[in-house]
PDB file of N, CA, C and O in Angstrom:
ATOM      1  N   MET A   1       1.758  10.774  16.666  1.00  0.00           N
ATOM      2  CA  MET A   1       0.446  10.167  16.648  1.00  0.00           C
ATOM      3  C   MET A   1       0.582   8.744  17.156  1.00  0.00           C
ATOM      4  O   MET A   1       1.567   8.069  16.856  1.00  0.00           O
ATOM      5  N   LYS A   2      -0.396   8.281  17.924  1.00  0.00           N
ATOM      6  CA  LYS A   2      -0.351   6.947  18.526  1.00  0.00           C
ATOM      7  C   LYS A   2      -1.340   6.012  17.850  1.00  0.00           C
ATOM      8  O   LYS A   2      -2.428   6.420  17.444  1.00  0.00           O
ATOM      9  N   CYS A   3      -0.942   4.747  17.738  1.00  0.00           N
ATOM     10  CA  CYS A   3      -1.823   3.712  17.205  1.00  0.00           C
ATOM     11  C   CYS A   3      -2.982   3.510  18.177  1.00  0.00           C
ATOM     12  O   CYS A   3      -2.757   3.341  19.376  1.00  0.00           O
ATOM     13  N   PRO A   4      -4.226   3.524  17.675  1.00  0.00           N
ATOM     14  CA  PRO A   4      -5.365   3.360  18.579  1.00  0.00           C
ATOM     15  C   PRO A   4      -5.511   1.940  19.134  1.00  0.00           C
ATOM     16  O   PRO A   4      -6.278   1.721  20.072  1.00  0.00           O
ATOM     17  N   TYR A   5      -4.785   0.977  18.565  1.00  0.00           N
ATOM     18  CA  TYR A   5      -4.915  -0.413  18.989  1.00  0.00           C
ATOM     19  C   TYR A   5      -3.822  -0.851  19.959  1.00  0.00           C
ATOM     20  O   TYR A   5      -4.102  -1.519  20.955  1.00  0.00           O
ATOM     21  N   CYS A   6      -2.561  -0.470  19.666  1.00  0.00           N
ATOM     22  CA  CYS A   6      -1.460  -0.938  20.507  1.00  0.00           C
ATOM     23  C   CYS A   6      -0.774   0.183  21.274  1.00  0.00           C
ATOM     24  O   CYS A   6       0.111  -0.084  22.086  1.00  0.00           O
ATOM     25  N   ASP A   7      -1.162   1.427  21.035  1.00  0.00           N
ATOM     26  CA  ASP A   7      -0.645   2.602  21.737  1.00  0.00           C
ATOM     27  C   ASP A   7       0.822   2.907  21.411  1.00  0.00           C
ATOM     28  O   ASP A   7       1.467   3.674  22.125  1.00  0.00           O
ATOM     29  N   LYS A   8       1.355   2.305  20.329  1.00  0.00           N
ATOM     30  CA  LYS A   8       2.720   2.620  19.907  1.00  0.00           C
ATOM     31  C   LYS A   8       2.728   3.920  19.121  1.00  0.00           C
ATOM     32  O   LYS A   8       1.723   4.307  18.525  1.00  0.00           O
ATOM     33  N   GLU A   9       3.870   4.585  19.127  1.00  0.00           N
ATOM     34  CA  GLU A   9       4.014   5.848  18.412  1.00  0.00           C
ATOM     35  C   GLU A   9       4.179   5.582  16.914  1.00  0.00           C
ATOM     36  O   GLU A   9       4.991   4.745  16.520  1.00  0.00           O
ATOM     37  N   ILE A  10       3.415   6.289  16.081  1.00  0.00           N
ATOM     38  CA  ILE A  10       3.490   6.187  14.626  1.00  0.00           C
ATOM     39  C   ILE A  10       4.113   7.473  14.106  1.00  0.00           C
ATOM     40  O   ILE A  10       3.686   8.568  14.472  1.00  0.00           O
ATOM     41  N   LEU A  11       5.134   7.339  13.245  1.00  0.00           N
ATOM     42  CA  LEU A  11       5.732   8.530  12.654  1.00  0.00           C
ATOM     43  C   LEU A  11       4.674   9.243  11.844  1.00  0.00           C
ATOM     44  O   LEU A  11       3.969   8.619  11.051  1.00  0.00           O
ATOM     45  N   GLY A  12       4.558  10.534  12.033  1.00  0.00           N
ATOM     46  CA  GLY A  12       3.497  11.250  11.357  1.00  0.00           C
ATOM     47  C   GLY A  12       3.892  12.634  10.899  1.00  0.00           C
ATOM     48  O   GLY A  12       4.962  13.145  11.231  1.00  0.00           O
ATOM     49  N   ILE A  13       2.997  13.227  10.126  1.00  0.00           N
ATOM     50  CA  ILE A  13       3.147  14.594   9.646  1.00  0.00           C
ATOM     51  C   ILE A  13       1.848  15.337   9.941  1.00  0.00           C
ATOM     52  O   ILE A  13       0.839  14.730  10.299  1.00  0.00           O
ATOM     53  N   THR A  14       1.889  16.643   9.788  1.00  0.00           N
ATOM     54  CA  THR A  14       0.703  17.460   9.994  1.00  0.00           C
ATOM     55  C   THR A  14       0.136  17.859   8.644  1.00  0.00           C
ATOM     56  O   THR A  14       0.872  18.313   7.768  1.00  0.00           O
ATOM     57  N   CYS A  15      -1.159  17.693   8.471  1.00  0.00           N
ATOM     58  CA  CYS A  15      -1.824  18.079   7.228  1.00  0.00           C
ATOM     59  C   CYS A  15      -1.750  19.593   7.073  1.00  0.00           C
ATOM     60  O   CYS A  15      -2.113  20.322   7.997  1.00  0.00           O
ATOM     61  N   PRO A  16      -1.285  20.083   5.918  1.00  0.00           N
ATOM     62  CA  PRO A  16      -1.190  21.526   5.713  1.00  0.00           C
ATOM     63  C   PRO A  16      -2.554  22.206   5.576  1.00  0.00           C
ATOM     64  O   PRO A  16      -2.653  23.425   5.716  1.00  0.00           O
ATOM     65  N   GLU A  17      -3.602  21.432   5.303  1.00  0.00           N
ATOM     66  CA  GLU A  17      -4.939  22.006   5.124  1.00  0.00           C
ATOM     67  C   GLU A  17      -5.701  22.134   6.441  1.00  0.00           C
ATOM     68  O   GLU A  17      -6.207  23.207   6.769  1.00  0.00           O
ATOM     69  N   CYS A  18      -5.781  21.024   7.200  1.00  0.00           N
ATOM     70  CA  CYS A  18      -6.615  21.031   8.407  1.00  0.00           C
ATOM     71  C   CYS A  18      -5.822  20.937   9.707  1.00  0.00           C
ATOM     72  O   CYS A  18      -6.372  21.163  10.785  1.00  0.00           O
ATOM     73  N   GLY A  19      -4.522  20.603   9.615  1.00  0.00           N
ATOM     74  CA  GLY A  19      -3.696  20.502  10.814  1.00  0.00           C
ATOM     75  C   GLY A  19      -3.789  19.166  11.525  1.00  0.00           C
ATOM     76  O   GLY A  19      -3.242  19.010  12.617  1.00  0.00           O
ATOM     77  N   GLY A  20      -4.475  18.194  10.925  1.00  0.00           N
ATOM     78  CA  GLY A  20      -4.606  16.871  11.532  1.00  0.00           C
ATOM     79  C   GLY A  20      -3.295  16.106  11.500  1.00  0.00           C
ATOM     80  O   GLY A  20      -2.485  16.303  10.594  1.00  0.00           O
ATOM     81  N   SER A  21      -3.076  15.240  12.473  1.00  0.00           N
ATOM     82  CA  SER A  21      -1.884  14.407  12.535  1.00  0.00           C
ATOM     83  C   SER A  21      -2.162  13.114  11.775  1.00  0.00           C
ATOM     84  O   SER A  21      -3.096  12.384  12.107  1.00  0.00           O
ATOM     85  N   ILE A  22      -1.347  12.831  10.753  1.00  0.00           N
ATOM     86  CA  ILE A  22      -1.563  11.680   9.878  1.00  0.00           C
ATOM     87  C   ILE A  22      -0.255  10.923   9.680  1.00  0.00           C
ATOM     88  O   ILE A  22       0.812  11.513   9.850  1.00  0.00           O
ATOM     89  N   PRO A  23      -0.298   9.622   9.322  1.00  0.00           N
ATOM     90  CA  PRO A  23       0.925   8.862   9.062  1.00  0.00           C
ATOM     91  C   PRO A  23       1.745   9.508   7.945  1.00  0.00           C
ATOM     92  O   PRO A  23       1.192  10.031   6.978  1.00  0.00           O
ATOM     93  N   GLU A  24       3.072   9.465   8.092  1.00  0.00           N
ATOM     94  CA  GLU A  24       3.928  10.192   7.152  1.00  0.00           C
ATOM     95  C   GLU A  24       3.912   9.649   5.732  1.00  0.00           C
ATOM     96  O   GLU A  24       4.279  10.376   4.809  1.00  0.00           O
ATOM     97  N   ASP A  25       3.503   8.406   5.516  1.00  0.00           N
ATOM     98  CA  ASP A  25       3.464   7.860   4.161  1.00  0.00           C
ATOM     99  C   ASP A  25       2.096   8.012   3.500  1.00  0.00           C
ATOM    100  O   ASP A  25       1.845   7.411   2.456  1.00  0.00           O
ATOM    101  N   SER A  26       1.208   8.811   4.100  1.00  0.00           N
ATOM    102  CA  SER A  26      -0.135   9.028   3.546  1.00  0.00           C
ATOM    103  C   SER A  26      -0.085   9.854   2.269  1.00  0.00           C
ATOM    104  O   SER A  26       0.729  10.767   2.134  1.00  0.00           O
ATOM    105  N   HIS A  27      -0.963   9.518   1.342  1.00  0.00           N
ATOM    106  CA  HIS A  27      -1.108  10.292   0.114  1.00  0.00           C
ATOM    107  C   HIS A  27      -2.253  11.293   0.238  1.00  0.00           C
ATOM    108  O   HIS A  27      -2.301  12.287  -0.487  1.00  0.00           O
ATOM    109  N   TYR A  28      -3.175  11.021   1.164  1.00  0.00           N
ATOM    110  CA  TYR A  28      -4.322  11.893   1.415  1.00  0.00           C
ATOM    111  C   TYR A  28      -4.509  12.037   2.920  1.00  0.00           C
ATOM    112  O   TYR A  28      -4.172  11.130   3.681  1.00  0.00           O
ATOM    113  N   CYS A  29      -5.041  13.164   3.344  1.00  0.00           N
ATOM    114  CA  CYS A  29      -5.335  13.391   4.755  1.00  0.00           C
ATOM    115  C   CYS A  29      -6.518  12.522   5.171  1.00  0.00           C
ATOM    116  O   CYS A  29      -7.515  12.436   4.454  1.00  0.00           O
ATOM    117  N   LEU A  30      -6.403  11.886   6.323  1.00  0.00           N
ATOM    118  CA  LEU A  30      -7.465  11.026   6.840  1.00  0.00           C
ATOM    119  C   LEU A  30      -8.673  11.821   7.321  1.00  0.00           C
ATOM    120  O   LEU A  30      -9.768  11.271   7.436  1.00  0.00           O
ATOM    121  N   TYR A  31      -8.488  13.098   7.601  1.00  0.00           N
ATOM    122  CA  TYR A  31      -9.553  13.915   8.180  1.00  0.00           C
ATOM    123  C   TYR A  31     -10.277  14.778   7.156  1.00  0.00           C
ATOM    124  O   TYR A  31     -11.507  14.823   7.137  1.00  0.00           O
ATOM    125  N   CYS A  32      -9.512  15.468   6.299  1.00  0.00           N
ATOM    126  CA  CYS A  32     -10.160  16.387   5.356  1.00  0.00           C
ATOM    127  C   CYS A  32     -10.087  15.914   3.908  1.00  0.00           C
ATOM    128  O   CYS A  32     -10.758  16.479   3.044  1.00  0.00           O
ATOM    129  N   GLY A  33      -9.277  14.877   3.624  1.00  0.00           N
ATOM    130  CA  GLY A  33      -9.176  14.344   2.274  1.00  0.00           C
ATOM    131  C   GLY A  33      -8.238  15.102   1.355  1.00  0.00           C
ATOM    132  O   GLY A  33      -8.167  14.805   0.162  1.00  0.00           O
ATOM    133  N   ALA A  34      -7.515  16.078   1.892  1.00  0.00           N
ATOM    134  CA  ALA A  34      -6.593  16.863   1.066  1.00  0.00           C
ATOM    135  C   ALA A  34      -5.498  15.970   0.502  1.00  0.00           C
ATOM    136  O   ALA A  34      -4.975  15.103   1.202  1.00  0.00           O
ATOM    137  N   GLU A  35      -5.151  16.184  -0.762  1.00  0.00           N
ATOM    138  CA  GLU A  35      -4.084  15.420  -1.391  1.00  0.00           C
ATOM    139  C   GLU A  35      -2.747  15.951  -0.901  1.00  0.00           C
ATOM    140  O   GLU A  35      -2.517  17.161  -0.892  1.00  0.00           O
ATOM    141  N   LEU A  36      -1.875  15.055  -0.497  1.00  0.00           N
ATOM    142  CA  LEU A  36      -0.559  15.429   0.001  1.00  0.00           C
ATOM    143  C   LEU A  36       0.467  15.088  -1.059  1.00  0.00           C
ATOM    144  O   LEU A  36       0.495  13.965  -1.563  1.00  0.00           O
ATOM    145  N   HIS A  37       1.301  16.039  -1.397  1.00  0.00           N
ATOM    146  CA  HIS A  37       2.323  15.825  -2.415  1.00  0.00           C
ATOM    147  C   HIS A  37       3.639  15.510  -1.736  1.00  0.00           C
ATOM    148  O   HIS A  37       4.154  16.316  -0.961  1.00  0.00           O
ATOM    149  N   SER A  38       4.182  14.343  -2.024  1.00  0.00           N
ATOM    150  CA  SER A  38       5.459  13.941  -1.461  1.00  0.00           C
ATOM    151  C   SER A  38       6.577  14.394  -2.375  1.00  0.00           C
ATOM    152  O   SER A  38       6.594  14.054  -3.558  1.00  0.00           O
ATOM    153  N   THR A  39       7.512  15.160  -1.837  1.00  0.00           N
ATOM    154  CA  THR A  39       8.649  15.627  -2.627  1.00  0.00           C
ATOM    155  C   THR A  39       9.869  14.753  -2.410  1.00  0.00           C
ATOM    156  O   THR A  39      10.914  14.992  -3.014  1.00  0.00           O
ATOM    157  N   THR A  40       9.751  13.724  -1.541  1.00  0.00           N
ATOM    158  CA  THR A  40      10.903  12.888  -1.240  1.00  0.00           C
ATOM    159  C   THR A  40      11.146  11.810  -2.280  1.00  0.00           C
ATOM    160  O   THR A  40      12.292  11.410  -2.486  1.00  0.00           O
ATOM    161  N   THR A  41      10.095  11.324  -2.946  1.00  0.00           N
ATOM    162  CA  THR A  41      10.284  10.273  -3.943  1.00  0.00           C
ATOM    163  C   THR A  41       9.602  10.649  -5.240  1.00  0.00           C
ATOM    164  O   THR A  41       8.486  11.169  -5.246  1.00  0.00           O
ATOM    165  N   GLY A  42      10.284  10.379  -6.333  1.00  0.00           N
ATOM    166  CA  GLY A  42       9.701  10.585  -7.642  1.00  0.00           C
ATOM    167  C   GLY A  42       9.384   9.262  -8.300  1.00  0.00           C
ATOM    168  O   GLY A  42       9.118   9.207  -9.501  1.00  0.00           O
ATOM    169  N   GLU A  43       9.411   8.193  -7.516  1.00  0.00           N
ATOM    170  CA  GLU A  43       9.203   6.844  -8.028  1.00  0.00           C
ATOM    171  C   GLU A  43       7.732   6.595  -8.315  1.00  0.00           C
ATOM    172  O   GLU A  43       6.858   7.033  -7.567  1.00  0.00           O
ATOM    173  N   ASP A  44       7.473   5.898  -9.392  1.00  0.00           N
ATOM    174  CA  ASP A  44       6.111   5.540  -9.766  1.00  0.00           C
ATOM    175  C   ASP A  44       5.575   4.498  -8.792  1.00  0.00           C
ATOM    176  O   ASP A  44       6.295   3.562  -8.443  1.00  0.00           O
ATOM    177  N   ASP A  45       4.317   4.638  -8.340  1.00  0.00           N
ATOM    178  CA  ASP A  45       3.722   3.721  -7.378  1.00  0.00           C
ATOM    179  C   ASP A  45       3.641   2.292  -7.895  1.00  0.00           C
ATOM    180  O   ASP A  45       3.737   1.358  -7.099  1.00  0.00           O
ATOM    181  N   THR A  46       3.467   2.085  -9.194  1.00  0.00           N
ATOM    182  CA  THR A  46       3.358   0.730  -9.718  1.00  0.00           C
ATOM    183  C   THR A  46       4.675  -0.015  -9.597  1.00  0.00           C
ATOM    184  O   THR A  46       4.674  -1.236  -9.441  1.00  0.00           O
ATOM    185  N   LYS A  47       5.783   0.679  -9.663  1.00  0.00           N
ATOM    186  CA  LYS A  47       7.073   0.020  -9.517  1.00  0.00           C
ATOM    187  C   LYS A  47       7.315  -0.392  -8.079  1.00  0.00           C
ATOM    188  O   LYS A  47       7.922  -1.435  -7.838  1.00  0.00           O
ATOM    189  N   SER A  48       6.860   0.395  -7.119  1.00  0.00           N
ATOM    190  CA  SER A  48       7.076   0.062  -5.724  1.00  0.00           C
ATOM    191  C   SER A  48       6.090  -0.987  -5.222  1.00  0.00           C
ATOM    192  O   SER A  48       6.279  -1.526  -4.132  1.00  0.00           O
ATOM    193  N   ALA A  49       5.064  -1.284  -5.974  1.00  0.00           N
ATOM    194  CA  ALA A  49       4.051  -2.254  -5.544  1.00  0.00           C
ATOM    195  C   ALA A  49       4.387  -3.660  -6.009  1.00  0.00           C
ATOM    196  O   ALA A  49       3.509  -4.389  -6.469  1.00  0.00           O
ATOM    197  N   GLY A  50       5.648  -4.044  -5.894  1.00  0.00           N
ATOM    198  CA  GLY A  50       6.023  -5.410  -6.202  1.00  0.00           C
ATOM    199  C   GLY A  50       6.399  -5.643  -7.644  1.00  0.00           C
ATOM    200  O   GLY A  50       6.298  -6.777  -8.113  1.00  0.00           O
ATOM    201  N   GLY A  51       6.828  -4.629  -8.373  1.00  0.00           N
ATOM    202  CA  GLY A  51       7.260  -4.797  -9.750  1.00  0.00           C
ATOM    203  C   GLY A  51       6.128  -5.012 -10.716  1.00  0.00           C
ATOM    204  O   GLY A  51       6.285  -5.762 -11.679  1.00  0.00           O
ATOM    205  N   ALA A  52       5.012  -4.393 -10.502  1.00  0.00           N
ATOM    206  CA  ALA A  52       3.829  -4.590 -11.339  1.00  0.00           C
ATOM    207  C   ALA A  52       4.031  -4.124 -12.775  1.00  0.00           C
ATOM    208  O   ALA A  52       3.255  -4.489 -13.658  1.00  0.00           O
ATOM    209  N   ASP A  53       5.069  -3.318 -13.020  1.00  0.00           N
ATOM    210  CA  ASP A  53       5.304  -2.827 -14.375  1.00  0.00           C
ATOM    211  C   ASP A  53       5.794  -3.931 -15.309  1.00  0.00           C
ATOM    212  O   ASP A  53       5.716  -3.777 -16.527  1.00  0.00           O
ATOM    213  N   SER A  54       6.301  -5.046 -14.763  1.00  0.00           N
ATOM    214  CA  SER A  54       6.831  -6.124 -15.594  1.00  0.00           C
ATOM    215  C   SER A  54       5.911  -7.345 -15.635  1.00  0.00           C
ATOM    216  O   SER A  54       6.333  -8.410 -16.088  1.00  0.00           O
ATOM    217  N   ILE A  55       4.680  -7.218 -15.177  1.00  0.00           N
ATOM    218  CA  ILE A  55       3.756  -8.343 -15.090  1.00  0.00           C
ATOM    219  C   ILE A  55       2.829  -8.359 -16.293  1.00  0.00           C
ATOM    220  O   ILE A  55       2.324  -7.321 -16.721  1.00  0.00           O
ATOM    221  N   ASP A  56       2.611  -9.560 -16.834  1.00  0.00           N
ATOM    222  CA  ASP A  56       1.633  -9.728 -17.899  1.00  0.00           C
ATOM    223  C   ASP A  56       0.272  -9.892 -17.227  1.00  0.00           C
ATOM    224  O   ASP A  56      -0.006 -10.932 -16.630  1.00  0.00           O
ATOM    225  N   PHE A  57      -0.569  -8.877 -17.320  1.00  0.00           N
ATOM    226  CA  PHE A  57      -1.835  -8.884 -16.601  1.00  0.00           C
ATOM    227  C   PHE A  57      -2.858  -9.865 -17.157  1.00  0.00           C
ATOM    228  O   PHE A  57      -3.870 -10.116 -16.504  1.00  0.00           O
ATOM    229  N   GLN A  58      -2.633 -10.421 -18.326  1.00  0.00           N
ATOM    230  CA  GLN A  58      -3.535 -11.446 -18.856  1.00  0.00           C
ATOM    231  C   GLN A  58      -3.411 -12.746 -18.062  1.00  0.00           C
ATOM    232  O   GLN A  58      -4.380 -13.497 -17.946  1.00  0.00           O
ATOM    233  N   ASP A  59      -2.221 -13.015 -17.515  1.00  0.00           N
ATOM    234  CA  ASP A  59      -1.962 -14.264 -16.805  1.00  0.00           C
ATOM    235  C   ASP A  59      -1.892 -14.095 -15.291  1.00  0.00           C
ATOM    236  O   ASP A  59      -1.419 -14.998 -14.600  1.00  0.00           O
ATOM    237  N   ARG A  60      -2.341 -12.985 -14.768  1.00  0.00           N
ATOM    238  CA  ARG A  60      -2.210 -12.737 -13.330  1.00  0.00           C
ATOM    239  C   ARG A  60      -3.129 -13.659 -12.523  1.00  0.00           C
ATOM    240  O   ARG A  60      -4.180 -14.092 -12.996  1.00  0.00           O
ATOM    241  N   ILE A  61      -2.702 -13.941 -11.304  1.00  0.00           N
ATOM    242  CA  ILE A  61      -3.470 -14.760 -10.376  1.00  0.00           C
ATOM    243  C   ILE A  61      -3.791 -13.879  -9.174  1.00  0.00           C
ATOM    244  O   ILE A  61      -2.874 -13.393  -8.512  1.00  0.00           O
ATOM    245  N   PRO A  62      -5.079 -13.661  -8.875  1.00  0.00           N
ATOM    246  CA  PRO A  62      -5.418 -12.825  -7.720  1.00  0.00           C
ATOM    247  C   PRO A  62      -5.098 -13.529  -6.405  1.00  0.00           C
ATOM    248  O   PRO A  62      -5.068 -14.758  -6.338  1.00  0.00           O
ATOM    249  N   CYS A  63      -4.863 -12.753  -5.385  1.00  0.00           N
ATOM    250  CA  CYS A  63      -4.568 -13.287  -4.054  1.00  0.00           C
ATOM    251  C   CYS A  63      -5.729 -14.151  -3.571  1.00  0.00           C
ATOM    252  O   CYS A  63      -6.884 -13.744  -3.694  1.00  0.00           O
ATOM    253  N   PRO A  64      -5.447 -15.349  -3.018  1.00  0.00           N
ATOM    254  CA  PRO A  64      -6.508 -16.236  -2.549  1.00  0.00           C
ATOM    255  C   PRO A  64      -7.129 -15.804  -1.222  1.00  0.00           C
ATOM    256  O   PRO A  64      -8.066 -16.447  -0.748  1.00  0.00           O
ATOM    257  N   ASP A  65      -6.638 -14.749  -0.625  1.00  0.00           N
ATOM    258  CA  ASP A  65      -7.135 -14.285   0.672  1.00  0.00           C
ATOM    259  C   ASP A  65      -8.613 -13.922   0.645  1.00  0.00           C
ATOM    260  O   ASP A  65      -9.327 -14.165   1.618  1.00  0.00           O
ATOM    261  N   GLY A  66      -9.078 -13.344  -0.455  1.00  0.00           N
ATOM    262  CA  GLY A  66     -10.475 -12.957  -0.556  1.00  0.00           C
ATOM    263  C   GLY A  66     -10.736 -11.508  -0.193  1.00  0.00           C
ATOM    264  O   GLY A  66     -11.694 -10.913  -0.686  1.00  0.00           O
ATOM    265  N   ASN A  67      -9.907 -10.931   0.657  1.00  0.00           N
ATOM    266  CA  ASN A  67     -10.042  -9.531   1.048  1.00  0.00           C
ATOM    267  C   ASN A  67      -8.923  -8.667   0.491  1.00  0.00           C
ATOM    268  O   ASN A  67      -9.012  -7.439   0.517  1.00  0.00           O
ATOM    269  N   CYS A  68      -7.882  -9.293  -0.006  1.00  0.00           N
ATOM    270  CA  CYS A  68      -6.700  -8.583  -0.495  1.00  0.00           C
ATOM    271  C   CYS A  68      -6.847  -8.291  -1.991  1.00  0.00           C
ATOM    272  O   CYS A  68      -7.467  -9.064  -2.721  1.00  0.00           O
ATOM    273  N   ILE A  69      -6.278  -7.180  -2.439  1.00  0.00           N
ATOM    274  CA  ILE A  69      -6.345  -6.806  -3.854  1.00  0.00           C
ATOM    275  C   ILE A  69      -5.065  -7.153  -4.602  1.00  0.00           C
ATOM    276  O   ILE A  69      -4.908  -6.785  -5.766  1.00  0.00           O
ATOM    277  N   GLY A  70      -4.151  -7.858  -3.944  1.00  0.00           N
ATOM    278  CA  GLY A  70      -2.865  -8.185  -4.541  1.00  0.00           C
ATOM    279  C   GLY A  70      -2.946  -9.285  -5.584  1.00  0.00           C
ATOM    280  O   GLY A  70      -3.990  -9.907  -5.786  1.00  0.00           O
ATOM    281  N   ILE A  71      -1.805  -9.509  -6.248  1.00  0.00           N
ATOM    282  CA  ILE A  71      -1.675 -10.587  -7.221  1.00  0.00           C
ATOM    283  C   ILE A  71      -0.467 -11.438  -6.846  1.00  0.00           C
ATOM    284  O   ILE A  71       0.443 -10.979  -6.155  1.00  0.00           O
ATOM    285  N   ILE A  72      -0.475 -12.678  -7.309  1.00  0.00           N
ATOM    286  CA  ILE A  72       0.593 -13.617  -6.983  1.00  0.00           C
ATOM    287  C   ILE A  72       1.796 -13.359  -7.883  1.00  0.00           C
ATOM    288  O   ILE A  72       1.700 -13.385  -9.110  1.00  0.00           O
ATOM    289  N   ILE A  73       2.937 -13.109  -7.231  1.00  0.00           N
ATOM    290  CA  ILE A  73       4.212 -12.926  -7.925  1.00  0.00           C
ATOM    291  C   ILE A  73       5.223 -13.826  -7.221  1.00  0.00           C
ATOM    292  O   ILE A  73       5.411 -13.718  -6.010  1.00  0.00           O
ATOM    293  N   ASP A  74       5.868 -14.702  -7.965  1.00  0.00           N
ATOM    294  CA  ASP A  74       6.861 -15.625  -7.413  1.00  0.00           C
ATOM    295  C   ASP A  74       6.327 -16.430  -6.231  1.00  0.00           C
ATOM    296  O   ASP A  74       7.033 -16.626  -5.242  1.00  0.00           O
ATOM    297  N   GLY A  75       5.080 -16.895  -6.331  1.00  0.00           N
ATOM    298  CA  GLY A  75       4.520 -17.774  -5.323  1.00  0.00           C
ATOM    299  C   GLY A  75       3.885 -17.126  -4.116  1.00  0.00           C
ATOM    300  O   GLY A  75       3.393 -17.830  -3.234  1.00  0.00           O
ATOM    301  N   LYS A  76       3.878 -15.778  -4.047  1.00  0.00           N
ATOM    302  CA  LYS A  76       3.229 -15.122  -2.916  1.00  0.00           C
ATOM    303  C   LYS A  76       2.593 -13.811  -3.349  1.00  0.00           C
ATOM    304  O   LYS A  76       2.953 -13.240  -4.379  1.00  0.00           O
ATOM    305  N   CYS A  77       1.640 -13.342  -2.549  1.00  0.00           N
ATOM    306  CA  CYS A  77       0.914 -12.106  -2.849  1.00  0.00           C
ATOM    307  C   CYS A  77       1.844 -10.901  -2.707  1.00  0.00           C
ATOM    308  O   CYS A  77       2.611 -10.807  -1.749  1.00  0.00           O
ATOM    309  N   ASN A  78       1.768  -9.983  -3.670  1.00  0.00           N
ATOM    310  CA  ASN A  78       2.635  -8.808  -3.625  1.00  0.00           C
ATOM    311  C   ASN A  78       2.149  -7.765  -2.620  1.00  0.00           C
ATOM    312  O   ASN A  78       2.871  -6.803  -2.356  1.00  0.00           O
ATOM    313  N   ILE A  79       0.956  -7.918  -2.052  1.00  0.00           N
ATOM    314  CA  ILE A  79       0.437  -6.963  -1.076  1.00  0.00           C
ATOM    315  C   ILE A  79       0.508  -7.524   0.346  1.00  0.00           C
ATOM    316  O   ILE A  79       1.138  -6.921   1.215  1.00  0.00           O
ATOM    317  N   CYS A  80      -0.128  -8.662   0.590  1.00  0.00           N
ATOM    318  CA  CYS A  80      -0.197  -9.193   1.961  1.00  0.00           C
ATOM    319  C   CYS A  80       0.862 -10.256   2.251  1.00  0.00           C
ATOM    320  O   CYS A  80       1.106 -10.573   3.416  1.00  0.00           O
ATOM    321  N   GLY A  81       1.492 -10.806   1.223  1.00  0.00           N
ATOM    322  CA  GLY A  81       2.548 -11.790   1.420  1.00  0.00           C
ATOM    323  C   GLY A  81       2.076 -13.226   1.575  1.00  0.00           C
ATOM    324  O   GLY A  81       2.895 -14.121   1.790  1.00  0.00           O
ATOM    325  N   LYS A  82       0.775 -13.467   1.471  1.00  0.00           N
ATOM    326  CA  LYS A  82       0.239 -14.826   1.628  1.00  0.00           C
ATOM    327  C   LYS A  82       0.764 -15.726   0.511  1.00  0.00           C
ATOM    328  O   LYS A  82       0.775 -15.343  -0.659  1.00  0.00           O
ATOM    329  N   ARG A  83       1.197 -16.921   0.889  1.00  0.00           N
ATOM    330  CA  ARG A  83       1.720 -17.894  -0.075  1.00  0.00           C
ATOM    331  C   ARG A  83       0.596 -18.471  -0.919  1.00  0.00           C
ATOM    332  O   ARG A  83      -0.514 -18.677  -0.427  1.00  0.00           O
ATOM    333  N   TYR A  84       0.882 -18.733  -2.196  1.00  0.00           N
ATOM    334  CA  TYR A  84      -0.073 -19.342  -3.114  1.00  0.00           C
ATOM    335  C   TYR A  84       0.346 -20.782  -3.326  1.00  0.00           C
ATOM    336  O   TYR A  84       1.471 -21.041  -3.753  1.00  0.00           O
ATOM    337  N   LYS A  85      -0.542 -21.726  -3.034  1.00  0.00           N
ATOM    338  CA  LYS A  85      -0.214 -23.149  -3.136  1.00  0.00           C
ATOM    339  C   LYS A  85      -0.907 -23.838  -4.289  1.00  0.00           C
ATOM    340  O   LYS A  85      -0.723 -25.038  -4.490  1.00  0.00           O
ATOM    341  N   GLY A  86      -1.702 -23.104  -5.053  1.00  0.00           N
ATOM    342  CA  GLY A  86      -2.432 -23.692  -6.168  1.00  0.00           C
ATOM    343  C   GLY A  86      -1.585 -23.781  -7.419  1.00  0.00           C
ATOM    344  O   GLY A  86      -0.410 -23.413  -7.426  1.00  0.00           O
ATOM    345  N   LYS A  87      -2.202 -24.276  -8.474  1.00  0.00           N
ATOM    346  CA  LYS A  87      -1.516 -24.378  -9.756  1.00  0.00           C
ATOM    347  C   LYS A  87      -1.624 -23.070 -10.497  1.00  0.00           C
ATOM    348  O   LYS A  87      -2.609 -22.343 -10.363  1.00  0.00           O
ATOM    349  N   LYS A  88      -0.604 -22.773 -11.282  1.00  0.00           N
ATOM    350  CA  LYS A  88      -0.624 -21.574 -12.101  1.00  0.00           C
ATOM    351  C   LYS A  88      -1.614 -21.767 -13.236  1.00  0.00           C
ATOM    352  O   LYS A  88      -1.698 -22.841 -13.832  1.00  0.00           O
ATOM    353  N   LYS A  89      -2.362 -20.707 -13.527  1.00  0.00           N
ATOM    354  CA  LYS A  89      -3.356 -20.759 -14.610  1.00  0.00           C
ATOM    355  C   LYS A  89      -2.701 -21.000 -15.938  1.00  0.00           C
ATOM    356  O   LYS A  89      -3.385 -21.073 -16.959  1.00  0.00           O
TER     357      LYS A  89
END
């Protein structure tokens, strides 16, 4: 499958439900919405999202980007990587 913006090749898989070509790290098909079960990793998604399992959510600082859903961990956003320059709450 090719990126529609830069025309580079994206590693992909075929949806078992509709046959659409989708990125290999997808959890759902982009075309039919079928849930895709990954058998390669048994890791919990919260652990791979920047160590969110060890964060005290009462003291979290949301990403200052405004469009990102990440939180500040060690001075930067765990999703987009934007640096946080403000004071800790």
